[in-house]
N, C-alpha and C positions, 0 to 999 in steps of 0.2 A: 448635485447642483446642476441646473440647466444652464446651457451656454448663454441664453438671453439674460438670465438673472445675473450671471457673472459680468457680462459685458455692459448691460444697461443699468441695472439697479444697484449693484454692489460697488463697482469701482470706477467705471469710465466717467470722465469729466470731473474727477476729484483730485487732479494733480498727477504727478508722475508715479509709476508703479514699478516695483521690482518684482519680476517674475522668475521664480526658481523652479526647475524641474530636476528630480533626483530620485534614485532608488533608495528607499529606506531599509531595504532587506538586510543590509550588513552595517547599518548605522548603530553605534553604541549610544549609551545614554548621555555622553558628552555632547552629542550632536555637532561634532567638530566639522564634519563634511558640509553641513549647512552654513556654518560660520565661514568656511573657505569660499563657498559660493557667494555669500554676501560680500566678502572681501574683494572677490573678483569683480562684483557689480560696482562697488565703490571705486575700485582702481580704474575700470574701463569707462564707467558712465557717471562718475561722481559729479562732473560739471553739469549734467542734465538734471540732477536731483534738486528738488526744492529743499530748503534748509531742514525742515522737520524730518523729512524722510532720510536725509543723509545722517542727521544726528541719531536717529533711531538705529540705522544700520551700523554706524560706528560704535554705538553703545553696546550692541550685541556682539560685535567683533572684539571689543576690548574686554569683555567679561572673560574671566578664566574658565567659566563653565556656564552654559546656558541650558535652560530647561524647556520642555514643551510649552509650559505656561509662558515663559519669556518670549517664545517665538509666536505665541498665539495659536497653537495647533488645535486647541479645543479637544473635542472627542472624535473629530473626523479622521485624524491621522494618528497612527501609533507606530512605535518602533517595530520594525519587521514588516510593515506594509511595503509591498514590492515597488510601486511606482507612485510618485506624489508630485503634485504641483502646489507651490506656495506663492501667494500674491500679497506683497507687502505694501502698505501705505504707512504714512507716519503715525496713524492712530489705530490701525487694525491689520489683521492678517486673514486672508481667505484660504483655507487649506482644502485641497481636492484630491481624493483618491482616484487613481486612474486604472484602467483595465488593460493597458498595453505598455510595453517597455518604453522608457524615455532616456535620453542622454542627460547627464548632469550639466545644466546650463544656467546662466543668470543673465537676464536682459532687463534693461530699463527703457520704458517707453510711456507714452500717454495712454496706451491701451494695455490690458493684460495680454500676455503672450498665450493665446488660446489655441493655436494650431495643433499642438499635441493633444488637446482635449477633444477636438472635433471627432476624430475616429474613436476615441475612448468612450466618450459619453454617449455616442450612438448605441453602444452595446449594453449600457447599464439602465435598462428601462423596465426591470421587474423588481418588485420589492416583496420580501417574504416576512410574514409575522408568524411566530410560533406562540400559541396562547393556550394556557389552561389556568385552573385556579391557582396553582403554585408556581408555574413556570412561565417565563416570557422572554422572547428574543426578537430582535428586529434585524433583518439583513438586507443588503443589496445583492442581487444575483447577477454575476458577471460571467461572461464566457471565459473559458469553457467550463460551465457548470460550477462556478466558484462562488462561494458565499463569503461576504465580508460584513462584519457587524456594522450596523448603521445606527447613529445616535443623532442628537440634535433635533432638527425640525421634524424628522420622520418618526422619532421615538415617542410613543404615546404613554409609556410607563406601564407597569404590570398591573394585573387585576388586584393584587394585594395592596399596591400603592393607592389604587382607586378606593378600595374598601377602607383603608386607613384614613383617607381624606373624608370619606362620606360617613363612616360609622364608628370609628375608634374613639375611645375615651382618652383623655390626656395621660392615663396610666399605661396605655398600650403603646409599644414601639413597633417598628417595622418587622421585627422578628416574630411577631405574634402568629399564632395558629388561627386560621379562619374560624375554627370551631369555637374559639374564645369569644367571638362576637355574639354567639348564641342567636344567630339568624336562622329563621325557618328556611326550608328548601325553597319554598315559594318566594321568599324575600331574596334569596341568593340568585334565583332564576331571573328576577326582575333586575337585580344588580348587574348580572352578566349582560343582560340586554342593554341596560343603560351604559355600561362600559363600552360595548361595541358601538353604540350610537355616538359616544364621544370620539371613538376612533374614526368612525365614518365622517364626522364633522371635520376632524383634523385632516383626513385625506382629501375631502372635497374642497377644503380651503386652499389647497395647493394650486398654484397657477397652471401647472401642467401635471395632472395626476398620472403617475406612472402605473403600468399594469401591476396589480397588487394581488398576491396570493396569501390567503390566511390558512395556516395549518392549525386546526382547532381540536381540543379535546371534545368528547361526545357532548358534554354539558353545554359548551359554547356552540357546538355545531347545531344543537337543537333549536337555538334562538336566532342563529345567523340569518336564515331566510327572511324573517320578519324585519330585519334591520337593513340588509343589503339588497333586497329585491329591487331590480331596476338599475342598480349601479353596475354598468357594464365593465368597468375597469377592475372590479374586485371579484375574485373567485375564492371559494372556500372549500376545504376538504378535511376529512378526518385525519387525526394524527394523535399519537399518545405520548405527549411530552413527559419526560422524567428527568431527575437530576443527572442521570448517566448519559443523557442524549449529547451527541456531539455533531459537528457539521457533517460528518460522514453519514450518520443516520438520516439527517434532514435531506442531504443531497440524494440519498438512496430513495427516499419517499418522493422527492420531486421527479426523479427519473422514472419511478413507477407511474407517476401521473403524466409523464411525458411533458414536463414543464422545463423549459430551457430559457436561458437568457436570449434576448432578441439577437438575431444575426444581422450583420450589416447587409444593406441592400445588395443584391447580386447584379442588378442592372439599373440603368436610369429608368425613370418612369416613362411610359409611352409618350407623354406630352413633352418630355425633356428634349432639348435640342443642343447638340454639340455646338460650341461657339468659339470665336476668336477672343483674345483678350480685349481688343478694342470694343467689340460688340457687347461683351459682358459688362464692361464699365459704362457704356452708353445706356444699356438697359437699366442698370442700377441708378444712373444719374437721373433718369426720367421717372424713377419710382415704379418701374414696371417689373422689377425682379421679384418673383415669388419664392423661388427656391434655387439654391446653388448646390450641385453635387460635384464634389471634388474627387478625382481619381485617387483611390487609396494608396496605390504605389507611388504616385507623385507626392502625396502628402508625407508619406514616410521618407521619401527621398529628400524632401525639404527639411524635415524636423530631426531626422536621425543624423545630425552632424555635430561635430565637436565645436564648431564655430557658427553662430547665427549671424549671417551677413545683413547689411542694410537692406538688400533686396528682400530678404525673408521677412524682416521687421516691417517693411512697407506693405508687403502682401498681407501679413498678419493684421496690421492696423486697418487695412481696407476691409478684410473679412469681418473684423470686430465691428466696424462701423455699419456694415451691411446687416449684421445680426441685430444691432441696436435699432435699426429701422424696420425690423420684423422679418427679414429674409431668413428662410429656413435653410441652414447650411448643414449638410451631412456628407459622409463619404459614400462612394460607390465603387464596386469592383467592376471595372470596365473591361470588355473583351477586345476593344480596339485601342487606338492611341488617343482617344478623347481624354483631355485633361480636365476640362470644365464642361459641365452640362447644365443648362438653365431651363427653368420653367417660368413663363411670364404670366401676368394677370390678363392682359388684353390681347396679346398677339400682334398689336399694331405698333410695337416699339420702334420699328424702322422709320415710320413717318415722324414719330415724336423726336427721335434722336438725330434726324438728318441735319439739324442745324447746331449740333452740340460739339462738333469737332474741336472748336477752339476752347471750350470750357472743360474738356476732359484733361486731366493732369498727364501730360506727355511723359514726364519722368516716371510716374507710377506705371503707365503702360509699358515703358521700356523695362522697368524692374521686374514686373511679372512675366513679361515675355522672355527675359533672360533666364528666369527659373524654369519656365516651360521648355525652352529650347535646350537648356542644359540637361533636363530630364530626358527629353526625346532623343538626344544625342547618345545617351547611355542605355537606352531601351530600344 
């Protein structure tokens, strides 16, 4: 899930949110650790919650045993997933798989606590599909070369499911053999092409199409150029899926093709300018902030804590608001002491912001400066 979707479309502006971050690696099926985090949220932030959210949290806490279905985990998160963020409202849960370690924390605010996701979702921008007549898998590729099964919006379903919808009679179930449909090879070739066209339509319907890799059997590879020609974000390669395939075989093939998860930016873009907290907030206030690059070490310093302070929550809420306005927020590995680097639209923000001193929230400036100075003092 993209940060903008999470901040703008899914949750923000719809009441208070409980944000939980946790490692699921050693969580058993009682999900007791999640209930403890919810209990902490109610204990520390109960007065901030609207009635429906508090009632939902308390109902989950009071149950002797909760399931993934009770928590609304869907197919995105499973037991054994290493690092997870869960965002609770009174009527829904947004689960997100992360690619970097997180502390177990619970926070309640008007915005989702997305700071741990900024560095994590930067790295998850390749999707991998493995497709043949009989086999199908969909993965997210994360660093370091780690495949995680992906379902939901990105899952297009198998070729057999497609054939079942298009050609099967009521007497045939999903365990059927393709040969039972008695389709000619020419008809199957057209069906493969139509299946890939539906996958293409699903991919192109996404707001921000991630770089996508298709590992295809020879029969699918032969029709792929006619479908994906001109779609720059999609590449396709030969692969021989079989029931014995596992992640290791797929990762080996990706390595042969020199396909890796995207790395975080090493340095700020040439147009980026290191900035003070005051100037950064002024640029945002006048709508001239195009992108914000946050020093990776600073972000880890802020989020890898047992206690999330009011200063951190204020910084998080400002970042979330900036993302809602269309600001591109990412992490950067900086070689100097720059904590924030900005890119502007017009470059003349200084003229625009000269009269804004009184309208900038002085408390917010102080809170972000506190975090920055605390970080610099220890580095």
